[in-house]
N, C-alpha and C positions, 0 to 999 in steps of 0.2 A: 205348493209350499216347498216340496222337496226338490222338484225339478227333474231333469233328465237322468239324474244319478239313481233314481229309484229302479230297483230290480224286481222285487216282489214283496208282498206282504204274506207272512205265514201265520195261519190261525185266524181267529175272528177279529176283523179289523174294527168292529164297533167298540166304542168306549170313549172315555173323556180323559185327556191329559191336562194336568194343572201345573206342572213344572218340569224342568229338565235338569238332570244331574249326571255328573261324570264319576263321582265317587260313590261306590255301592254302599259305603258306611253311612253316607249322608242322605240316602234316598228316603223320601217321605211318601206316604200313600198318595197315589195319583201321579207320581213322577214318571216321565219317560227316562229310562236309564240308557245313556249313550255308552255302549261297549266298544271303545275304540282300540285300534292296535297301538301298543306302547313300545317303548325302547326295550323293556325287559319282559313284560307279560302282556297278553291281550286282555282287554277289559272284559271280554266274554267269560274269562275265568272266574269273575266275581258276580256273574249274572244271578246265580242262585241266591246269593246274599241280598242282592238288590230286590229280587222278587219277594223274598221273605220280609223285607222291610216295606213292601207295599207298592213296588213299581207296577204300573198298569200297562206298560209296553216297553219293548226294547228296540234300540237302533243299533245295527251292527253291519259288518260286511260279510262276504262269503266265508272268510276264514273264521270269523267269530261264530258264524252259524254252525260250523262243524264242531266247535268247542262247547256248545250249549248242552247241558244235561237234558235228557228226554223230558223230564217232568217240567222243565222251564218252557220247552216248546209247547207243552200241553196247557200251560196255565195262562200265558199272556201272549198277545200278538207280537210278532217279530217283524220289524221293518228292515229289509235287507237293501243296502245301497252299495254302490261300488266304492265310494269314498265318503264314509260317514262324516269325517271332520269337515269336508267341503260344504256340507249342507246343514251342519249343526247350528251355525249362526242364524240362518234363515228360519229354521225350525224354532229355535229359542225365541227369536223375535216374534213369531206368530203366536207361540204359546203364551207369551207374556203381554200380548196385545199391542205389539209394535210400538213400544213406549217412545223410542227415539223420534218417531214421526210426530209426536204430540208435544215435543219440547224443542227448545233451541239447544243444539249440541255442538260444542266447539271441540275439535280435535287438534292436538298439537304434537308434532313429531320432529325429530332431529337428534343429532348426537348429544348435544349439550343444550340445556335451557328449558327442557320440557316442564319440569316441576315448577320452576320460577314463573314461566309464562302462564301455567295453569293457575297459579295463585294470583298473578296480576289480572288475568281474565276474571277470576272470581271477584276480586276487589272492585274492578270496573263495573261488573254486572250488578253487584250489591249497591254500588253508588247510584246506579240507574234504577234502583227499586226492585230488582229482580230477586226471586227466591232461588237460591243456587245450590248446586252440588258440584263436588270435585272428585274425580277418580284418578289415582295416580300413585307414584312411588311412595309418598309419605302416608298414604292411606285413602280412605273414602270418607267424604264428609257429606252428610245429608242435612242441608241447612246448617244448623249449629251442632249437630251430632257427629262425632268422629268415630270411625271404625277402622281397625287395622287391616292390612292386606299384605300378602306375601309377594305379589307381582305388581309391576307397574300397570299392566293392563290385565284384568281378570280374564279367565276363560269365558268363551261366548255365553254359555248358559248363565253363569254368574253375573256377567256384565249386563245382560238383558234383564235378569231378575232385579239387579240393583237399580237399573233405570226404571223398571216398573214400580219399585217401591218409592223411588223419588217422585215419580209422577203422581202416585196415590197420595203422598203427603203434601203435595202442592208445589214441588220444585218445578220451575219453568225453564231454567237454563243450567246447563251442565258443561263443565270443562273436563275433558278427558285426555290424559297422556296416552299417546299411541306409540308403543315401541315397535321396532322393526320385527322383533320376534312375534309380537301379536299380529302384525299384518301378514307375516309369512305363514303363521299357523291358523289363520282364519278367526282369531279371537274377536275381531271387530266386524266380522261378517254380519250383515243384517242391520247394522247401525247406520242411520242416515245422519251425516254431519252437515250442519248448516254452513259452517265455515271450517276449513282445515288449514292449519298453519305449519310452516316449515321454518326452523331456526337455522340449521347449519348441518354440515356432514363432514366428519373427519374420522380417522381410524379408530375403530372400536368394534367389538363383537365379531371379529373375523374368525374366532373360534367356531362361531355358528354359521356365518355367511360365506366364509372362505375367501371371498374377494371383495374389493370395494364396489365393483360393478354389481355384484349380487346384493350387497348392502344397500346400494342406491335403488335398485329395482324394488326391493322390499319397501323402502320408504315411499317410492313413487306410486305404489299401488293405492295409497290413500287418496291420490289426487285424480280420481276418475269420476265420471258422471254417475257410476253405480254407487259411489260412496259419499260424495259431497256435492254441495251446490256451488261453492266458489272456493278459491285458494288464495292464501296470503303467503307469499314466498320471499324469504330473504335471499338476495342474489349476490352476497358478498363472498361466496366461494363458487367454484366452477360447477359444483353439483347443483347448487340452487339455481344458477343461471340456466343450466341444462333443464332442470325440472320446470322452470317457468316457461320454457319453450315446448316441453313435451306434455304438460298437463292437459287433460281433455275437458277441463272446466274453465270458466272465466277466472283470470289470474290478476291479482293485485300484487305488485312487487314493492319491496322496501330495501333500502341500502344505507349502511352507515359510512360508506366511503365518500367522505367529503373532506374538505381542507382541515376542519377542526379535529377530525379523528385520525387521518392517516397521511395527509399531505397530497393525496390523490383526489381527483374529481369523483363525484358520485357516479355510480353505474349508469351508463346511458339507458334512458328509458325507465328508471326506477320511479314508481308512482309516489313513493314516500321516502323522505330522507330526514335525518336529525342533524341539526346544526346548532352551534353556539351563537347566541345573539344577546347582546346587552347583559351578559352575565348569567343567562339561563339557557337551558336546552329547549329547542323549539322543533316540534314535528311539523314538517312542511309537506303538503299533499296537493292533490288535484284542485284546480281552480284557485290556486293561491292560498288555500287554507293554511293557517298557522295556529298551533296550539302549544303553549308552554307545557313541557313534560318533565316533571321532577321525579327521578327514580331514587328512592331512599337507599337501595343497595348499591355498593360502590362498584366501579369498574366499567370499562367500555362494553364488556360482554353483557353486563346487566342493562346498560342503556339500549343495547340491541334487543334484549328480551323485552324491555319496556316498549320499544317501538313496534315490535311484532305484535304484542298484545294490544296495543293501542289501535293499530290498523285493523286487527280482527274485530275489535269492538266497534270501530267506525263502520265496518261492513254490516254490522247489525243495525245501524242507524242510531247508535247511542251518540249523543252530542260529545264533541271533543273535550270541552272543559269538564264534563261530568266524568267521562272515562279517565281523564288525567287526574282528577281529584281522587278517584278510587285508587289508581295506581300509586299515587304519592304516599298512601298510607300503608302499603303492604309490608309484611314481614314474613319471611319464609324460613321455617326451621332448618338449621344445618346448612344454610346457604349464606356464605360470607357472614357468619354469625359471630359478632364481637363478644369477647368475654374478658372482664377485668379492665375495660377501657378506662384510662385515667389513673390506673394504679401503677405500682412499680414495674409490673410486666403485663403486657397486653397480648392476648391471643385471639386467633380467629379459627373457627371450624368451618370447613367447606367440604362439599360432596365431590369435588373434582377428582375424577379417576380415569381420565384419558389424557394423552400428551397435550393436546390443545387446551383442555380445561385447566391443567396444572400450570401451563405457561401463563394463561390469562389470569389465573388467581394470584400467582406470585407477582406478576407485573403490576396488578392492581394494588396489592398490599405494599409493594415497594414505594408507591406514591405517598403512603402515609407513614412509612418507617423512617424515622430520623437516623436510626442505626441499621442493624442487620435484619435480614429476613431468615428465620430459622424454620425450615420446612420438615415436617414429619410425613413420610409417605410410605405406602406399601402398595401391593397389587393383589387383586383378587385371584383366588385359585379357580380352576375349572373354567377359565375365561381366556380371552385373547392373549396368547403367550407372546406374540410378536410385539405387542405394545409395551411390554415390561421394560426392556432396556431403553426404549424411547421415553418412558415416564421418568426413569432415573436420570437420563440425560437432560430432559427439560428442567427437572428440579435443580440439577447441579449447575446448569448454565445460568439460571435466573435467580437462585437463592444463594445466600452466603454460606449457610450451613445446611446440610441435608442429613437427616437421620432416617435410615431405611429400617422399616419394621414390618410386622405382619398386619395384613388387612383382614380379609376373610379367606384363609387358606383353603377352606372347604376340604375336599378329599386329597388335595395335593400335599407334598412335603413342603412345609413352610420355608425351610432353608433353601430349597431350590428356587423358590419364587424370589426370595430376598436376593439370592445370588444373581439372578437375571437383572433385577433392578440395580443392584450394586455395580454390575458390569457396565451398564449404560452410564451410570453416574460417574464412575471412575474413568471411563474411556472418553468422556466429554472434553477433558482437558481444560475444564473451566477454572480450576484453582479453588473451587469451593471445598470446604471441609466436609468430608463424608464419613459418617459413622454407621454402624449396624448394631441395632438393639432389637433383639427378637421380640421380646414382650412389649406389646403396644403400650401398656400402662407405664412401664419403665421408660419407654421411648419418649412419652409425653413428659414425664418427670425430668428426664435428661434435657429435653429441649428447654424447659422452664429454668432449670439450673444454669444452662449456658447463657440465658438471656440477660442482657444488661440494660441500662437506661437507653430508651429509644429503639430497642429491638422489638420485633414482633414475631411471635411464635405462630406458625400457620400449620394447622393439623388437617391433612387432606385425605379424602377417600371415602369416609363413611358418613359424614354429615349428620343427618337426623337419626341414623340407625341406632337401635338400642340393644343390639346383640352382635356377637362375633362368632362366625361359623367356623368351627374347627373339627375336622374328622367326623362330620355328620351331626355334631351337637352345636346348638346355638347357645352360647354363654352370655349372660347379661353383660353388656358393655356399651357405654355411651361416651363418645369422645368429649362431648360437652361437659359431662359430669367429671370425667377424669381430668380435664383441663382445670375445672374449678377446684378440684381437690389439690392438684399440683400447685395452684396459685394460692391455696389456703382460703378459698372462698366457700361459703355454705352451699351445700347440695341438697336438693329435696330428698327426704328419706334418711339422711344422715342424722345420727344422734349427737 
């Protein structure tokens, strides 16, 4: 179960482990406490608390072993390994009964589109009569029960525990968003994916990965025989094209590059494409298969998301018309979400927070705007700094008015983040009107005040989020509610 990383077991190795936990405060009787090295402190510093809470064994490395109090060494067995994080996923999978092997698990990765594709997959699976679960950015859903989460992909022990609970309550199919951080940190280790999908890759998260090559390598780690059975890969960027050649599992490719989308021919060798025929979008695949595919969310990027999800569902053997029927009904919170449509001022809230996503969102909205596009944008703190001017430039090039505001500053100085976004917007030479309004609520109000007939206000960056993180504190904040208030529309909870 642990593999060659095992060094030795200290103490009596007999006993029974019923769970795995990383947080000593959350340990329950019977848990294995994983005392991992951290950025600030080693988890072994909290081992005594874990044992007091009922931990039946500890997992740590040689450094952690030296930090353990003597009474801890006497009370519970200690499993010493060279790299505890590298075996944590496999251990967690075994402890929870290898739940992923008993279900259909679909993994989706890429810079943009993971959440939307996971919802599309869920809708298609439900249309096929499956009992489903979703794990991702918006939260965790077990059939019809929703649970909040703080990470796109949970830590390995929690992920396997969630999958175990899903299996116990009858879930047979799960869609999982797989972030590059999760792959790099081993959070999906031990999960067996039936099908893994790739949407796209563009600049993001370089604060973590350092280079695009490292970012790509993290994503590519999902598409190996150890992790998945087959891959569905979009090849409309060079990274996807490369991944389709390097993946070590059977690959099915898809491309949006056809005359209707871009004026260029489809990628040579793409197994699936999407084309416009007799007023409807049609997915065309191997053997001449053709299925009408209606995507309720606007934009070419959402049609790409729909095609990716559709092809993944077809790989499961779900009939094309059934999968398409499910996809046609989907709604995704905070993803191109219209507010006040048909009223004096129309607004849209979207999660776009990378240069490519901002460009795609604005271009999509422009198709519906009889007047101007007024974009409200910010950039997250403690994240990729290099993309901030690029985000500002993309917004200024494609929108008519840009209001730069705070997103989630986190521990950084909000003014310095705004300055970087402003620099990119002003240097673009686009001619767009650019303003800076620090307070996000006031920025949204300002955008609505500026809007006239035919204009659309596009609020970007936070989407479904219900809080704004400033200096270590998460304050209640929902772009959708603030837009409704600015428009004079009712908001749940308002008196």
